[in-house]
LOGUPA-572757 format. One record per residue (C-alpha): residue in one letter; chain; y, x, z. Coordinates in steps of 0.001 Angstrom, whole numbers, always signed. Layout:
R rest kette      c2      c1      c3
R    A     A       Y       X       Z
...
END
This chain:
R rest kette      c2      c1      c3
R    M     A  -15355 +191442  +39203
R    L     A  -14759 +188486  +36024
R    L     A  -13357 +191205  +33722
R    K     A  -17084 +193388  +34143
R    V     A  -18194 +189799  +33552
R    N     A  -16925 +189027  +30766
R    R     A  -17881 +192879  +29240
R    K     A  -21469 +192380  +30389
R    I     A  -21394 +188413  +28461
R    S     A  -19306 +189945  +25233
R    V     A  -21969 +193150  +25191
R    R     A  -24783 +190354  +24804
R    R     A  -23643 +188959  +22572
R    K     A  -22658 +191571  +19850
R    K     A  -26441 +192316  +21155
R    L     A  -27922 +189186  +20231
R    S     A  -25511 +189144  +17607
R    I     A  -27241 +191924  +15898
R    V     A  -30819 +190684  +16770
R    C     A  -30383 +187366  +15204
R    M     A  -28892 +189615  +11824
R    L     A  -32180 +192103  +11633
R    F     A  -34280 +189020  +12213
R    F     A  -32295 +186878   +9320
R    F     A  -32803 +190282   +7235
R    T     A  -36276 +190255   +7997
R    V     A  -37057 +187036   +6914
R    S     A  -35232 +186491   +3999
R    S     A  -36882 +190040   +3100
R    W     A  -40499 +188476   +3692
R    S     A  -39616 +184873   +1669
R    Q     A  -38396 +187334   -1161
R    T     A  -41981 +188515   -1498
R    V     A  -43385 +185369   -1817
R    D     A  -44642 +184668   -5397
R    S     A  -44185 +180801   -6301
R    T     A  -46531 +181486   -9181
R    F     A  -49224 +182939   -6903
R    D     A  -52144 +180381   -5734
R    L     A  -54252 +181220   -2662
R    Y     A  -57487 +179770   -1777
R    L     A  -59396 +180698   +1095
R    L     A  -63012 +180850    +565
R    I     A  -65105 +179868   +4327
R    G     A  -68589 +179249   +5379
R    Q     A  -71335 +181043   +5400
R    S     A  -73866 +182608   +2999
R    N     A  -74352 +180373     +17
R    M     A  -69981 +180797    -207
R    A     A  -69824 +184266    +254
R    G     A  -72885 +184080   -2798
R    R     A  -76386 +185349   -2338
R    G     A  -76929 +185161   -6063
R    E     A  -78217 +188704   -8419
R    I     A  -75683 +190107   -9908
R    T     A  -77313 +190465  -13379
R    D     A  -75640 +192142  -16549
R    E     A  -73872 +188850  -17322
R    Y     A  -71866 +188207  -14019
R    K     A  -70894 +192671  -13325
R    N     A  -68295 +192459  -15537
R    E     A  -66842 +188365  -15209
R    G     A  -63364 +188347  -14526
R    N     A  -59834 +187208  -15713
R    S     A  -56500 +189769  -15035
R    S     A  -55118 +186410  -13497
R    V     A  -57733 +186118  -10787
R    L     A  -57340 +188329   -8468
R    M     A  -58785 +188739   -4661
R    L     A  -58176 +189873   -1393
R    T     A  -60015 +193204    -946
R    K     A  -61134 +194036   +2887
R    E     A  -58623 +196327   +3963
R    G     A  -55469 +193894   +2324
R    D     A  -55113 +194555    -588
R    W     A  -55149 +192281   -3904
R    V     A  -56734 +193980   -6741
R    Q     A  -59136 +191481   -9682
R    A     A  -62124 +189396   -8630
R    K     A  -65444 +190717   -9220
R    H     A  -68514 +189690   -7901
R    P     A  -68934 +190263   -5016
R    L     A  -66244 +188856   -3730
R    H     A  -67471 +189123    -159
R    F     A  -68743 +191540   +1854
R    D     A  -69790 +189693   +5311
R    K     A  -73163 +191190   +4550
R    P     A  -73159 +194346   +1872
R    S     A  -76546 +194909   +1328
R    V     A  -76684 +191132    +247
R    A     A  -73809 +189777   -1208
R    G     A  -73934 +188854   -4730
R    V     A  -72816 +186008   -7094
R    G     A  -71365 +183033   -5134
R    P     A  -69191 +179983   -6459
R    G     A  -65577 +181472   -5575
R    L     A  -65247 +183614   -8580
R    R     A  -66097 +181024  -11316
R    F     A  -63593 +178255   -9205
R    G     A  -60959 +181024   -9892
R    M     A  -61554 +181422  -13552
R    D     A  -61103 +177647  -14256
R    M     A  -58285 +177219  -11896
R    V     A  -56741 +179389  -13848
R    K     A  -57303 +177731  -17412
R    E     A  -54133 +175249  -18225
R    T     A  -51476 +177539  -15679
R    S     A  -48845 +180378  -16159
R    H     A  -49707 +180531  -12711
R    K     A  -52035 +183920  -10762
R    I     A  -54779 +183024   -8906
R    G     A  -56161 +184959   -5339
R    L     A  -58909 +184205   -3450
R    I     A  -59020 +184902    +137
R    P     A  -62850 +185872    +720
R    S     A  -63637 +185230   +4219
R    A     A  -67249 +183246   +4493
R    V     A  -69851 +184833   +6868
R    G     A  -73690 +184163   +6122
R    G     A  -75720 +183104   +9167
R    T     A  -72634 +181433  +11055
R    S     A  -72692 +177515  +12147
R    I     A  -69612 +175497  +12563
R    D     A  -69280 +176463  +16149
R    G     A  -68493 +179661  +15025
R    W     A  -65412 +178765  +12952
R    V     A  -63277 +177771  +16172
R    P     A  -61157 +180352  +17275
R    G     A  -62268 +183200  +19600
R    A     A  -66145 +182504  +18373
R    Y     A  -67486 +185937  +17956
R    D     A  -70722 +186840  +15096
R    K     A  -72775 +188999  +16828
R    A     A  -74726 +190006  +13618
R    T     A  -71855 +190554  +11623
R    N     A  -69928 +191797  +14550
R    T     A  -67188 +189707  +13461
R    F     A  -64655 +186640  +14477
R    P     A  -65450 +184413  +11596
R    Y     A  -62348 +181937  +12469
R    D     A  -59623 +184114  +13609
R    D     A  -60665 +186641  +11095
R    A     A  -60078 +184305   +8007
R    I     A  -56550 +183414   +9567
R    K     A  -55888 +187074   +9538
R    R     A  -56613 +187123   +6030
R    L     A  -54646 +183970   +5118
R    E     A  -51714 +185219   +6957
R    I     A  -52004 +188335   +4982
R    A     A  -52337 +186505   +2100
R    M     A  -49361 +184507   +2432
R    Q     A  -47136 +186978   +2323
R    S     A  -47792 +187117   -1611
R    G     A  -48459 +184080   -2837
R    T     A  -48515 +180013   -1232
R    I     A  -51824 +178525    -108
R    K     A  -52806 +175775   -2573
R    G     A  -56518 +174696    -744
R    V     A  -59642 +175630   +1123
R    L     A  -63027 +175880     +34
R    W     A  -66048 +174993   +2200
R    L     A  -69794 +175346   +1694
R    Q     A  -71592 +175964   +5425
R    G     A  -74357 +173386   +6869
R    E     A  -77516 +175562   +6499
R    S     A  -77514 +176326  +10583
R    D     A  -76539 +173198  +11467
R    S     A  -78663 +171057   +9544
R    D     A  -81451 +169867  +12091
R    S     A  -80430 +166075  +13297
R    T     A  -79379 +167408  +16414
R    K     A  -76586 +169238  +15185
R    A     A  -75852 +167418  +12640
R    K     A  -74699 +164486  +14518
R    N     A  -71477 +166393  +15529
R    Y     A  -70539 +167995  +12426
R    L     A  -68185 +165890  +10778
R    E     A  -65964 +166038  +13851
R    K     A  -66538 +169437  +14307
R    L     A  -65276 +169728  +10829
R    F     A  -62332 +167191  +10881
R    E     A  -61130 +170056  +13966
R    L     A  -61469 +172677  +11661
R    I     A  -59446 +171016   +8656
R    N     A  -56713 +169947  +10557
R    R     A  -56072 +173343  +12534
R    I     A  -56155 +175305   +8741
R    R     A  -53639 +172896   +7740
R    S     A  -51717 +173177  +10943
R    I     A  -51803 +177046  +10389
R    T     A  -50663 +176606   +6745
R    G     A  -47505 +173985   +7969
R    N     A  -49527 +172133   +5418
R    L     A  -50997 +168881   +6492
R    S     A  -52311 +167363   +3052
R    L     A  -53843 +170959   +2247
R    P     A  -56133 +170087    -644
R    F     A  -59668 +170765   +1220
R    V     A  -62883 +170471   -1010
R    A     A  -66566 +170731    +779
R    G     A  -69695 +171601    -787
R    E     A  -73162 +170305    -453
R    L     A  -76003 +171856   +1085
R    G     A  -78756 +172802   -1776
R    R     A  -81261 +169633   -2256
R    F     A  -84062 +172496   -1179
R    K     A  -85216 +171086   +2459
R    E     A  -84756 +167645   +3493
R    Q     A  -82871 +168753   +6603
R    Y     A  -80381 +169369   +4846
R    G     A  -79684 +165984   +3734
R    N     A  -78502 +165720   +6987
R    I     A  -75402 +167283   +6546
R    N     A  -74952 +165440   +3338
R    A     A  -75207 +162617   +4706
R    A     A  -72408 +163700   +7002
R    L     A  -69929 +165232   +4683
R    A     A  -70304 +162150   +2324
R    L     A  -67992 +160099   +4843
R    L     A  -65093 +162893   +4715
R    P     A  -63144 +162306   +1799
R    Q     A  -63023 +158324   +3192
R    A     A  -61860 +159778   +6639
R    V     A  -59805 +162622   +6180
R    P     A  -56802 +162544   +3067
R    F     A  -57231 +165106    +600
R    T     A  -60447 +165918   +1126
R    A     A  -63507 +165998   -1481
R    V     A  -67238 +166823   -1468
R    V     A  -68859 +168321   -4243
R    H     A  -72151 +167241   -5041
R    S     A  -75265 +169912   -5246
R    N     A  -77451 +168198   -7735
R    H     A  -79572 +169546  -10490
R    L     A  -78514 +173256   -8748
R    M     A  -81649 +175389   -7885
R    D     A  -82111 +178178   -5307
R    K     A  -83309 +181637   -5685
R    G     A  -86845 +180911   -4324
R    D     A  -86318 +180741    -955
R    K     A  -85535 +177719    -586
R    T     A  -81940 +178190    +622
R    H     A  -79915 +179997   -1447
R    F     A  -78466 +179015   -4828
R    H     A  -79483 +181440   -7528
R    A     A  -76189 +182989   -9696
R    A     A  -76668 +180643  -12582
R    S     A  -76196 +177549  -10052
R    A     A  -73478 +178821   -7946
R    D     A  -71747 +179705  -10942
R    E     A  -71680 +176260  -11932
R    Y     A  -70874 +175182   -8412
R    G     A  -67897 +177096   -8887
R    K     A  -66865 +174634  -11953
R    R     A  -67346 +171629   -9353
R    F     A  -65741 +173162   -6814
R    A     A  -62532 +173452   -9190
R    A     A  -63355 +169953  -11026
R    A     A  -62765 +168532   -7438
R    M     A  -59714 +170576   -6417
R    K     A  -57702 +169836   -9807
R    K     A  -58325 +166156   -8686
R    L     A  -56785 +166563   -5302
R    H     A  -53518 +168946   -6694
R    L     A  -52905 +165340   -8763
R    K     A  -52565 +163031   -5618
END
């Protein structure tokens, strides 16, 4: 009886040893594919992050061979407008591409953009399990899946957030900052980087109620380490009092990049 038990234990040990070796090989193989010179940035929020500026000839061919984007299918290609695919019929120029082109300056690293914004979403749509009926997506869950795919190739270096129009009435805005804290903490926990830089953008100064969100965002850098807020002053809408026109979205990308670079120096 004891002999049988010892044989069973021996067999289990051999199986466990094989499993451990396979696990080690898998992890080692995965880690070898991660490029330490490939800097990743997650782009989340609603329509102004996704971009709604007109793609004129000026912006059609804009790009840099060292700035890549993760497609809807999970492939890396050179980044071009539009980056996002949340609402293909209206997707246009946003801040993401210019951000990437400015970030790649003065570095030998490649930049990988992870476009994951969903137009029309409130901050309540950026929690685990939240469903957006208009796009038939799970904004937060889908963004995290895309982030995990991207992190198999590079290293996450920061997050861009531009959202709040859907939460800008005075009642919703009261709880906005607390919900944003939770979002930042969740993403940092998932990436394993509790000091992951997070840059939030103000809403356009097109409607009085948008000031409610901007007032809340002003408190973010003092409340949460390694965060910054980008100002929207002098940026123009495209005539709808909601969305930045192409030139302003492009300028916003420069401001996001400048803020991110400062956080990297901390």
